GULUM-318249 format. One record per residue: residue number from 0; x, y, z of N, C-alpha, C, CB in turn. Coordinates in Angstrom, 3 decimals, padded with zeros to 6 digits. Glycine has a CB too. Layout:
REM residues N
+-----+----------+----------+----------+----------+----------+----------+----------+----------+----------+----------+----------+----------+
:  nr :      npx :      npy :      npz :     capx :     capy :     capz :      cpx :      cpy :      cpz :     cbpx :     cbpy :     cbpz :
+-----+----------+----------+----------+----------+----------+----------+----------+----------+----------+----------+----------+----------+
: NUM :        X :        Y :        Z :        X :        Y :        Z :        X :        Y :        Z :        X :        Y :        Z :
...
+-----+----------+----------+----------+----------+----------+----------+----------+----------+----------+----------+----------+----------+
//
This chain:
REM residues 93
+-----+----------+----------+----------+----------+----------+----------+----------+----------+----------+----------+----------+----------+
:  nr :      npx :      npy :      npz :     capx :     capy :     capz :      cpx :      cpy :      cpz :     cbpx :     cbpy :     cbpz :
+-----+----------+----------+----------+----------+----------+----------+----------+----------+----------+----------+----------+----------+
:   0 : -028.353 :  046.744 :  059.980 : -028.732 :  047.010 :  061.359 : -027.590 :  046.688 :  062.315 : -029.972 :  046.206 :  061.731 :
:   1 : -026.800 :  045.700 :  062.020 : -025.657 :  045.378 :  062.874 : -024.700 :  046.542 :  063.007 : -024.921 :  044.179 :  062.332 :
:   2 : -024.535 :  047.324 :  061.956 : -023.602 :  048.450 :  062.029 : -024.081 :  049.507 :  063.013 : -023.413 :  049.073 :  060.650 :
:   3 : -025.383 :  049.586 :  063.242 : -025.898 :  050.538 :  064.230 : -025.792 :  049.995 :  065.641 : -027.344 :  050.887 :  063.925 :
:   4 : -025.936 :  048.715 :  065.798 : -025.882 :  048.116 :  067.130 : -024.468 :  048.113 :  067.682 : -026.425 :  046.696 :  067.094 :
:   5 : -023.498 :  047.775 :  066.863 : -022.125 :  047.685 :  067.341 : -021.622 :  049.003 :  067.918 : -021.221 :  047.242 :  066.220 :
:   6 : -021.782 :  050.136 :  067.217 : -021.333 :  051.390 :  067.843 : -022.055 :  051.692 :  069.146 : -021.529 :  052.544 :  066.887 :
:   7 : -023.332 :  051.345 :  069.219 : -024.076 :  051.599 :  070.459 : -023.518 :  050.752 :  071.594 : -025.582 :  051.305 :  070.264 :
:   8 : -023.204 :  049.500 :  071.285 : -022.622 :  048.629 :  072.304 : -021.249 :  049.140 :  072.705 : -022.528 :  047.179 :  071.797 :
:   9 : -020.441 :  049.505 :  071.725 : -019.108 :  050.026 :  072.031 : -019.190 :  051.299 :  072.850 : -018.328 :  050.284 :  070.747 :
:  10 : -020.120 :  052.156 :  072.525 : -020.275 :  053.396 :  073.284 : -020.622 :  053.082 :  074.734 : -021.362 :  054.292 :  072.651 :
:  11 : -021.457 :  052.086 :  074.955 : -021.804 :  051.674 :  076.306 : -020.617 :  051.128 :  077.062 : -022.891 :  050.647 :  076.268 :
:  12 : -019.732 :  050.444 :  076.364 : -018.546 :  049.890 :  077.003 : -017.535 :  050.967 :  077.360 : -017.903 :  048.865 :  076.102 :
:  13 : -017.545 :  052.053 :  076.637 : -016.580 :  053.121 :  076.891 : -016.966 :  053.984 :  078.081 : -016.437 :  053.987 :  075.667 :
:  14 : -018.202 :  054.012 :  078.448 : -018.659 :  054.877 :  079.535 : -017.958 :  054.582 :  080.853 : -020.148 :  054.733 :  079.714 :
:  15 : -017.856 :  053.311 :  081.304 : -017.188 :  053.079 :  082.577 : -015.741 :  053.541 :  082.589 : -017.247 :  051.627 :  082.919 :
:  16 : -015.049 :  053.428 :  081.480 : -013.647 :  053.838 :  081.438 : -013.503 :  055.336 :  081.663 : -013.019 :  053.448 :  080.105 :
:  17 : -014.439 :  056.117 :  081.144 : -014.348 :  057.561 :  081.309 : -014.819 :  057.995 :  082.690 : -015.163 :  058.265 :  080.236 :
:  18 : -015.449 :  057.106 :  083.433 : -015.967 :  057.448 :  084.751 : -014.871 :  057.573 :  085.801 : -016.967 :  056.417 :  085.188 :
:  19 : -013.682 :  057.070 :  085.508 : -012.571 :  057.140 :  086.452 : -011.838 :  058.464 :  086.256 : -011.600 :  055.934 :  086.266 :
:  20 : -012.451 :  059.525 :  086.716 : -011.920 :  060.870 :  086.516 : -010.505 :  061.000 :  087.058 : -012.824 :  061.895 :  087.178 :
:  21 : -009.577 :  061.278 :  086.172 : -008.203 :  061.524 :  086.564 : -007.369 :  060.288 :  086.836 : -008.194 :  062.360 :  087.749 :
:  22 : -007.933 :  059.084 :  086.682 : -007.194 :  057.858 :  086.970 : -007.004 :  057.026 :  085.702 : -007.923 :  057.035 :  088.042 :
:  23 : -005.802 :  056.456 :  085.552 : -005.505 :  055.589 :  084.422 : -004.661 :  054.417 :  084.898 : -004.780 :  056.367 :  083.300 :
:  24 : -004.821 :  053.276 :  084.247 : -003.950 :  052.135 :  084.549 : -002.504 :  052.549 :  084.345 : -004.300 :  050.906 :  083.659 :
:  25 : -001.641 :  052.133 :  085.244 : -000.220 :  052.453 :  085.152 :  000.168 :  053.772 :  085.795 :  000.187 :  052.475 :  083.732 :
:  26 : -000.813 :  054.558 :  086.171 : -000.553 :  055.859 :  086.791 :  000.036 :  055.661 :  088.188 : -001.852 :  056.703 :  086.865 :
:  27 :  001.119 :  056.365 :  088.517 :  001.679 :  056.244 :  089.867 :  000.868 :  057.048 :  090.882 :  003.142 :  056.710 :  089.880 :
:  28 :  000.580 :  056.411 :  092.028 : -000.111 :  057.100 :  093.115 :  000.734 :  057.174 :  094.373 : -001.419 :  056.410 :  093.422 :
:  29 :  001.652 :  056.232 :  094.526 :  002.493 :  056.197 :  095.711 :  002.562 :  054.794 :  096.278 :  001.977 :  057.166 :  096.763 :
:  30 :  003.502 :  054.590 :  097.187 :  003.686 :  053.264 :  097.785 :  003.320 :  053.223 :  099.267 :  005.120 :  052.819 :  097.611 :
:  31 :  002.908 :  054.358 :  099.806 :  002.484 :  054.413 :  101.208 :  001.024 :  054.834 :  101.284 :  003.375 :  055.390 :  102.021 :
:  32 :  000.384 :  054.497 :  102.387 : -001.008 :  054.900 :  102.559 : -001.145 :  056.419 :  102.482 : -001.553 :  054.384 :  103.899 :
:  33 : -000.236 :  057.119 :  103.122 : -000.302 :  058.580 :  103.131 : -000.170 :  059.155 :  101.721 :  000.792 :  059.152 :  104.035 :
:  34 :  000.757 :  058.622 :  100.931 :  000.973 :  059.107 :  099.575 : -000.209 :  058.830 :  098.666 :  002.210 :  058.485 :  098.996 :
:  35 : -000.736 :  057.613 :  098.750 : -001.887 :  057.240 :  097.924 : -003.107 :  058.053 :  098.320 : -002.187 :  055.737 :  098.051 :
:  36 : -003.322 :  058.175 :  099.615 : -004.469 :  058.950 :  100.119 : -004.373 :  060.405 :  099.650 : -004.533 :  058.889 :  101.675 :
:  37 : -003.198 :  060.986 :  099.730 : -003.013 :  062.377 :  099.309 : -003.249 :  062.538 :  097.804 : -001.599 :  062.860 :  099.676 :
:  38 : -002.725 :  061.604 :  097.005 : -002.891 :  061.690 :  095.545 : -004.368 :  061.604 :  095.166 : -002.095 :  060.566 :  094.838 :
:  39 : -005.092 :  060.664 :  095.760 : -006.505 :  060.493 :  095.438 : -007.340 :  061.664 :  095.940 : -007.026 :  059.192 :  096.032 :
:  40 : -007.031 :  062.148 :  097.130 : -007.748 :  063.301 :  097.694 : -007.538 :  064.541 :  096.833 : -007.284 :  063.576 :  099.138 :
:  41 : -006.317 :  064.742 :  096.351 : -006.020 :  065.886 :  095.487 : -006.832 :  065.846 :  094.192 : -004.528 :  065.924 :  095.163 :
:  42 : -007.233 :  064.638 :  093.752 : -008.032 :  064.487 :  092.530 : -009.525 :  064.559 :  092.811 : -007.705 :  063.169 :  091.848 :
:  43 : -009.898 :  064.771 :  094.081 : -011.301 :  064.922 :  094.427 : -011.960 :  063.678 :  094.984 : -012.041 :  065.359 :  093.247 :
:  44 : -011.225 :  062.573 :  095.054 : -011.780 :  061.332 :  095.591 : -011.799 :  061.373 :  097.113 : -010.973 :  060.119 :  095.099 :
:  45 : -012.761 :  060.680 :  097.699 : -012.814 :  060.471 :  099.137 : -012.410 :  059.030 :  099.395 : -014.239 :  060.784 :  099.719 :
:  46 : -011.378 :  058.827 :  100.192 : -010.910 :  057.483 :  100.504 : -011.783 :  056.921 :  101.608 : -009.410 :  057.482 :  100.921 :
:  47 : -012.452 :  055.807 :  101.315 : -013.367 :  055.178 :  102.261 : -012.692 :  054.052 :  103.037 : -014.588 :  054.643 :  101.531 :
:  48 : -011.860 :  053.265 :  102.349 : -011.211 :  052.118 :  102.986 : -009.875 :  051.857 :  102.300 : -012.120 :  050.851 :  102.925 :
:  49 : -008.930 :  051.386 :  103.077 : -007.566 :  051.161 :  102.602 : -007.114 :  049.812 :  103.138 : -006.592 :  052.314 :  103.056 :
:  50 : -006.717 :  048.894 :  102.250 : -006.313 :  047.563 :  102.680 : -005.109 :  047.090 :  101.870 : -007.482 :  046.570 :  102.540 :
:  51 : -004.053 :  046.689 :  102.568 : -002.851 :  046.174 :  101.908 : -002.761 :  044.674 :  102.133 : -001.572 :  046.886 :  102.435 :
:  52 : -002.590 :  043.921 :  101.033 : -002.444 :  042.472 :  101.142 : -001.822 :  041.905 :  099.871 : -003.806 :  041.809 :  101.414 :
:  53 : -000.978 :  040.910 :  100.028 : -000.375 :  040.164 :  098.927 :  000.214 :  041.052 :  097.833 : -001.396 :  039.253 :  098.326 :
:  54 :  000.972 :  042.049 :  098.214 :  001.646 :  042.891 :  097.237 :  000.765 :  043.902 :  096.537 :  002.272 :  042.046 :  096.232 :
:  55 : -000.477 :  044.015 :  096.984 : -001.404 :  044.974 :  096.392 : -002.019 :  045.840 :  097.484 : -002.509 :  044.248 :  095.590 :
:  56 : -002.344 :  047.037 :  097.112 : -003.034 :  047.948 :  098.014 : -004.389 :  048.230 :  097.382 : -002.209 :  049.281 :  098.262 :
:  57 : -005.437 :  047.846 :  098.076 : -006.794 :  048.077 :  097.587 : -007.353 :  049.304 :  098.284 : -007.705 :  046.834 :  097.828 :
:  58 : -007.837 :  050.227 :  097.480 : -008.378 :  051.462 :  098.030 : -009.802 :  051.629 :  097.514 : -007.492 :  052.691 :  097.650 :
:  59 : -010.753 :  051.709 :  098.427 : -012.136 :  052.001 :  098.071 : -012.316 :  053.502 :  098.180 : -013.155 :  051.231 :  098.990 :
:  60 : -012.784 :  054.095 :  097.082 : -012.947 :  055.538 :  097.028 : -014.320 :  055.881 :  096.475 : -011.844 :  056.181 :  096.174 :
:  61 : -014.736 :  057.122 :  096.706 : -015.953 :  057.632 :  096.086 : -015.653 :  058.970 :  095.438 : -017.097 :  057.767 :  097.122 :
:  62 : -016.405 :  059.246 :  094.392 : -016.330 :  060.533 :  093.703 : -017.730 :  060.847 :  093.205 : -015.284 :  060.510 :  092.518 :
:  63 : -018.268 :  061.957 :  093.627 : -019.617 :  062.367 :  093.232 : -020.651 :  061.280 :  093.509 : -019.640 :  062.732 :  091.755 :
:  64 : -020.517 :  060.606 :  094.640 : -021.478 :  059.595 :  095.046 : -021.315 :  058.232 :  094.388 : -022.821 :  060.089 :  094.772 :
:  65 : -020.295 :  058.067 :  093.568 : -020.040 :  056.794 :  092.887 : -018.836 :  056.130 :  093.536 : -019.801 :  057.003 :  091.355 :
:  66 : -018.972 :  054.827 :  093.825 : -017.915 :  054.088 :  094.514 : -017.042 :  053.327 :  093.512 : -018.524 :  053.111 :  095.540 :
:  67 : -015.735 :  053.370 :  093.742 : -014.753 :  052.690 :  092.914 : -013.778 :  051.928 :  093.800 : -014.003 :  053.693 :  092.015 :
:  68 : -013.161 :  050.897 :  093.223 : -012.039 :  050.230 :  093.883 : -010.821 :  050.424 :  092.994 : -012.333 :  048.696 :  094.139 :
:  69 : -009.751 :  050.890 :  093.596 : -008.496 :  051.106 :  092.882 : -007.455 :  050.190 :  093.509 : -008.045 :  052.616 :  092.936 :
:  70 : -006.783 :  049.392 :  092.672 : -005.726 :  048.516 :  093.167 : -004.379 :  049.064 :  092.717 : -005.926 :  047.056 :  092.665 :
:  71 : -003.466 :  049.157 :  093.680 : -002.148 :  049.729 :  093.445 : -001.093 :  048.673 :  093.773 : -001.934 :  051.020 :  094.297 :
:  72 : -000.082 :  048.544 :  092.919 :  001.028 :  047.623 :  093.203 :  001.829 :  048.204 :  094.354 :  001.939 :  047.399 :  091.935 :
:  73 :  002.005 :  047.432 :  095.413 :  002.684 :  047.922 :  096.608 :  004.144 :  048.277 :  096.333 :  002.607 :  046.882 :  097.710 :
:  74 :  004.792 :  047.568 :  095.405 :  006.212 :  047.821 :  095.163 :  006.478 :  049.014 :  094.254 :  006.840 :  046.603 :  094.569 :
:  75 :  005.589 :  049.285 :  093.298 :  005.824 :  050.382 :  092.353 :  004.948 :  051.598 :  092.610 :  005.596 :  049.900 :  090.951 :
:  76 :  003.798 :  051.385 :  093.255 :  002.866 :  052.481 :  093.493 :  001.994 :  052.808 :  092.304 :  003.612 :  053.694 :  093.891 :
:  77 :  002.038 :  051.978 :  091.248 :  001.251 :  052.215 :  090.042 : -000.107 :  051.520 :  090.128 :  002.014 :  051.732 :  088.804 :
:  78 : -001.124 :  052.136 :  089.518 : -002.457 :  051.539 :  089.456 : -002.400 :  050.309 :  088.563 : -003.511 :  052.561 :  088.929 :
:  79 : -002.870 :  049.168 :  089.089 : -002.869 :  047.932 :  088.312 : -004.283 :  047.474 :  087.953 : -002.155 :  046.838 :  089.083 :
:  80 : -005.291 :  048.013 :  088.623 : -006.675 :  047.674 :  088.300 : -007.610 :  048.716 :  088.891 : -007.034 :  046.266 :  088.821 :
:  81 : -008.738 :  048.909 :  088.216 : -009.771 :  049.818 :  088.700 : -011.110 :  049.212 :  088.351 : -009.620 :  051.250 :  088.089 :
:  82 : -012.072 :  049.370 :  089.238 : -013.410 :  048.897 :  088.903 : -014.465 :  049.719 :  089.607 : -013.566 :  047.429 :  089.263 :
:  83 : -015.590 :  049.795 :  088.976 : -016.752 :  050.442 :  089.545 : -017.360 :  049.486 :  090.543 : -017.777 :  050.851 :  088.451 :
:  84 : -017.600 :  049.944 :  091.755 : -018.166 :  049.093 :  092.785 : -019.673 :  049.035 :  092.611 : -017.795 :  049.603 :  094.191 :
:  85 : -020.235 :  047.844 :  092.718 : -021.674 :  047.649 :  092.626 : -022.213 :  047.455 :  094.028 : -022.031 :  046.438 :  091.714 :
:  86 : -022.837 :  048.482 :  094.565 : -023.342 :  048.432 :  095.932 : -024.747 :  047.859 :  096.029 : -023.323 :  049.803 :  096.527 :
:  87 : -025.331 :  047.476 :  094.895 : -026.685 :  046.954 :  094.914 : -026.669 :  045.498 :  095.348 : -027.347 :  047.103 :  093.536 :
:  88 : -027.155 :  045.242 :  096.555 : -027.215 :  043.893 :  097.100 : -028.562 :  043.238 :  096.840 : -026.934 :  043.918 :  098.587 :
:  89 : -029.515 :  044.029 :  096.414 : -030.857 :  043.498 :  096.194 : -031.665 :  043.434 :  097.482 : -030.775 :  042.121 :  095.573 :
:  90 : -031.117 :  043.973 :  098.575 : -031.811 :  043.923 :  099.861 : -033.016 :  044.857 :  099.913 : -030.852 :  044.271 :  100.977 :
:  91 : -032.970 :  045.925 :  099.128 : -034.038 :  046.931 :  099.186 : -035.120 :  046.701 :  098.160 : -033.465 :  048.302 :  098.997 :
:  92 : -035.096 :  045.604 :  097.429 : -036.079 :  045.374 :  096.380 : -037.381 :  044.881 :  096.904 : -035.561 :  044.413 :  095.392 :
+-----+----------+----------+----------+----------+----------+----------+----------+----------+----------+----------+----------+----------+
//
């Protein structure tokens, strides 16, 4: 039974990675707000918020109603982190 559970768990873990349509760690997007915004827009993302701090550029984007945060190294313009944003605050429960 363990052999059936492990693939199911692994398959569940792989889903979020495939949800970042067109984005990969290490991918260059640009070092300016205009360049990053243009690259993400060209891939179909809507840029919601843009914040630069401590050598990183954090960009909140949406694609098909799903929110993501993309972190870009300010010096190289490469993606250093990506995560699915959890907008559920529990306020509507």
